[in-house]
N, C-alpha and C positions, 0 to 999 in steps of 0.2 A: 505495502500498500504506501509506505516510504517511497520506493521508486516511481510509482505511477504520478503520486502527486510530484515527483521532483519533476519528472517529465512534462507535463501537464503545466506546470510552472512557468519550464521553458519556452513551452510553445505557444503561451499567451506572450510572450516578452518576446518574440521573435528570434531567437536567440542564434539559432543556426537549421538551417534546411532540413536535416534530418531526423529533427526531433517528433515530428509528425509520425513517420513510421518506426520509430521507438516506442513512441507511443502505442500505436496501434498492438505492437508486440507486448507489451506489457499489460495490454487489456484486451487480451484475446476472448474471453468469455462477455463482457461489456459491450452492447453494442452502443451506447454512448460515447463513449469515446473513441473506439473505431470508425464509427458511422461520421461523425464530425472529422477527423482527421481525414477519410479518406475524398469526403467531398471539398474539403479545403485544399486539398492537393491537387485534388482532377482540375481544379477552376471550370468545371461545367456548370457551374448555378448563377443566377444573377446574384447581383453582392446582396441582395435581402437574402438569400436562400444560405448563401456562403456564411451569413453572418450569424443565422441561425445553426449552421454545422459551427461555428466557432463558439455558440453558446452552451452546443449538447458535447462538445469534445472537452468542455471545462466541469461539467455539472456534477463531476463524480467527485471533485478537489474541492473541496472547502474552500481552502486558504484562497484559490485564484478565483473560485465563485463569488466569494464575497466582495472581491475586487471588478467583479460587474455588474454590479446588484443583483447575485444571486446566491442562494444559502443552500446546500445540500447538505451539509453538517446534520441537520433535524428535518426529519418528515411533514409530510403536511398536517396541520391540524386537523384534517377531517380525516376520516379510515378511506379505504380506498372504495372506489365506487360511487364515492359521496363528493359532490364538487365544494372546493373552497369559495366561498364567497368573497371578489376583490372589488372594492369600487374605485373608480381610475376619473381623475380630473386635470386638463391640462390648461392652465390660464396664459393666453399669450402677452405680454407683459407690452412687447415691441414685434415690429417685423423692420429688421433696420435695410435690407439689402437683399436683391433679388437678381441674380445674375444669369443672364442668359448662355454667354459662353459657355461655364464651367456647369448651365443646368445645377445651380444651388442657390439655398435663400441662408439669409443669418436672422434668427428668432431671440427673443429673451425669452423662457417659459418659465412658471411654475410648474410643477409637477406633482400633483397627490395622489397616494395611495393609500387605499385604507382596507383592511382586512380583522378578522378577530381569531385570537387565537388562546385557548381557555389554557394551555399548558403556561401563560403567563400572567396569569390573575393572581392578585394578591389581596391581602388584608388593606383596607385604605384606613383601617383607624391606626395600622404601624407605623404610619409615617406621612409621608408624602401623598394626594390624590392621584401623581403620575408620574410617572419615571420614564428618565431618557437612556436607552441602551443604544450600542453601537451595533449597526444595522447588519453587521457579518455575523453575530450573535445571536439572530433571530431568524426561525425562517423567513422568509417572503416570497412574494410571487416573481421576482426577481425580472421584472418587465425591463426593458431599454430600448433606447431608439436605434431602429434598426439601420435606419437610413441617415446616419449620423454621419459626417466627414472629419470635422472639431467640435468638441466640446469642452466647455469651461463650465464648471461646477463650483457654484460659490456659496453651498449649504455643508454643513457637516452632514458626513453619512451617518444619522443616526435616528431612530425613531423612536416616538413617543407613548407608551402605554399606559391607558388607563387598567384600574383596577378589575374592572370584568372580560381582561383580556384584549379587548379593542386597541387596534396597532395603528398608528397614522404615520407616513413617511411623507418630508415635504420637500421640496429639492428645488432649485431655481438654478437653470440652467442657461449659456449663451451657448447656443449650439449652431452650426451649419450642417444644413441638411441636402442632401440629396435629392430631386424632384425630377423625372426626366419632364422636358417642356415639348409641345407640339406646335411647333413655329410654322406651319404652312397657312395661317392666316394672319402671321406678323406682317406690321404692327396693330390691328385691329383684332388681337388674338385675345383669348380669356386663358387661364391656367389656374389649374387645381393644384396645390399643393400638399404635401401630403406630412403631416407628422404621425409616424406611425412606429408606438410601442408595442414589443414583441416580448413574448416572455418562453422562456423554454420547455414552461410544460407544457401537457398536452390540452387540448377544448375542452376536454370531458373532465378534465383534475380542475377548472379554475371557473365559476361562472362569474362572467366581467359582467361589470355596468356601469355606468357612465353617470357621475353625479352630477346634476344641472348647476347647483352650486357651487360648484368648483370649476367649473370649464368656463370658459369666457375671454373675451378680450378688452383691452381697451380700447377708447374713441377712436384717437386716433394714434396715426402709426408713422415710423419717420422717415419708410420707404419713401422714394420719392418715382413719379411718373405711374403710379398704380394706386388704384382703388381696392381694398381688402375687406372679404367679410370672413365670417367664420362659419363653416357649415356643419351640416347633420354631422356629428359623431357615429361611425361604424363599428360595430364588431363583428370581426370575422375569424378566421384561421389562416395562419400560412402555411400552405401545404408546398411540400417537396419530396424526390423521390417517386415521383409517378403517384404519389397521394400518402405513400405507404406509413410517411413520418408527418406531422402536422404540432401547429405551436399558436398556442392564443396569441389574438393581436387585437388591436383597438387601435383604429386611425381618426384622425382629428383633420378632416380638410380646411386649407384657407383658400377661399376662390377669387382670385386676382384678376382681376379686369386692369388692361394697360391701357394707360391715356395716352392717344394717339399723336397730341398735338407737338412735342418734342420731333417727332418722325416726318409728321408733315413738311414743319419749317425748316430743319435738317437731312430731310434724303428727299420728298416728294418733288417741291416745290424748287430746291436748285437742280435736280434733274428735268424737270419740263424747262427749265431755264435755260437746260445746255440744249434740247432739243429746238427751243425757237432759236437759239442761235446758230444751228445748222440751215433754220427753215429761210433765213435772212439769203442765203446764199439765192433762190427763185427770185429774189427783188432784183440781182445784179446782173447786168447784158451780159447773154453767153460772150459777149465780144472781151469783156474782162478777164479772161483767164485768171492771170496769175489771184488777183483780188477773189475769186469765188473757191478755186481751189484753197489757199489761205485760211478762208473760213472754215469753209469743209473740215480740213487736217484739226486744225485749232478748236473744233468742237470734237474730235475724234479724241485728241491728246488731253483737254478736259474732261472728257467721260472718264478717259483709262486712270486719270487721276483720282477722278470722284468717288470712284471704285473703289481704288487700292485704300482710300482714306476711310470707306465705310466697311470696308471687309471684317475689321475687328468688332465690329458689333454682335454678330453671331456668330454661334458656333459651326465646325466645317459639317454641316449637315448634307446625307445625301438627296434631299430634296428642295424643289426650290419654294421658297415664302411666296405672299402676293407684292412685297417691293423687290424681290428678286423677278420675279416676273414682269414688275412695270420698267425693274432696269433693262433687263433683256428685251424688252418691248423697242423700248428708247433708243436703246443699243442700234438696233435693226433698222430703226426710221435714220438716225444721224446716217450709217453707212448708207443707207438708201438716198440721202440727199447728196453725199458724195459719190456714187454712181451716177448720179441725173447730171450732176456737175460734169464730170468725163464724157457721158453723150450729147449733151449740148456744147460745148467746146467742140466735140470731134462734128458737130453737126455746124456751127459758125465756120470752123478752118476749111469745110465741102463746099462753104458759097451757101450754106441752107440754114442761113439767119434765121427767116421768116417762121421755118419749123421751129427752131431752136428755141424761137418764143414763145411759139403757143404751146409746145412743152411746158414750158418754164411758167406761165401762166394757168396752166391747169394743174400744174404739179403744186402749188400754193395753196389749192384749197382741198386737193385729194390729201396732200400729207397733214393739213391739218385733223382732216375727217378720219383720217387713220389713227393719228396722235388718240383723237376724242375715244374713238371705239375701241383704242389699246387701254386706254386709260379705265374705260368702264371695264370691259371683260377681267381685267387684271387687280383691279382693286375695290370691284362691287358684284362680281357675279362669281 
């Protein structure tokens, strides 16, 4: 048992790559450590499932599990077959940042967990009406934020126990959470940012409920460019390994609606100005080849510089967003203006200036109609 504990502690600290295999050999009879180690080593899961595997790999060792908020030293307070009631509440103090490139958000949270353990009951007349105990010394449901990237906990890892055995764990955390974003409708998109708490206990072992009095948000967040509301919590389970393994889970969604004003002024309107700069070539005489080519090529160079500038706004995704479609359509129009300039210049050089003027005249209005149709299709349909 000491060897197993030492190996699992080394796995938690990530001290060397071969620890997982050694941990499996030290626990051939226990599915918990073997299952978690194999899944972590395979890398075949999503980050949520890998985190579940990590919790499973450590759940046999009380010292390491205590550091993760999971206590396996004592069994559940309820007998097998009877779920332990656990109440969960998350109060969002602030949403400081939503990062589109890293697809993360920074939140300041207060997390409350309440359960009852009759084994901790005491005589209230023998001393204080409540006691404060270290979290690692009592059984707890072991909830942790499965999608966290970085976390700073500002509260002590302790619980308050009442005389009847009621336990209240309360912590405040500044946490960076991962949340995949669907950016197809950017910058007119709405996102759901999840705060997901997962326990290594199986769903049938815990009766999880959300406490409305301990769940909510402050009226004003410091994040810029978003309108954010707290959605309805969801209690479900996290499944892995084809459904053969599962863990209790509760999620708190933040419904974020992007404010589009910044992107209209910084991307869409400047892009329209570049398109209209290329449109001006149709008003220059076909005989003025130098100025026409100069305006057309200047529009292209401006377009390239602008695309480089806005490339850092979004992550390198495999699909086009609405603003990408608008930029691609605008780029096609600018190159179309360059092609028309070359054509009319060639006609003017062949003593067909009248035909070149007719093409210029019609191109002025066709270009505008194409730009309007492209804007409607890419931004509103």
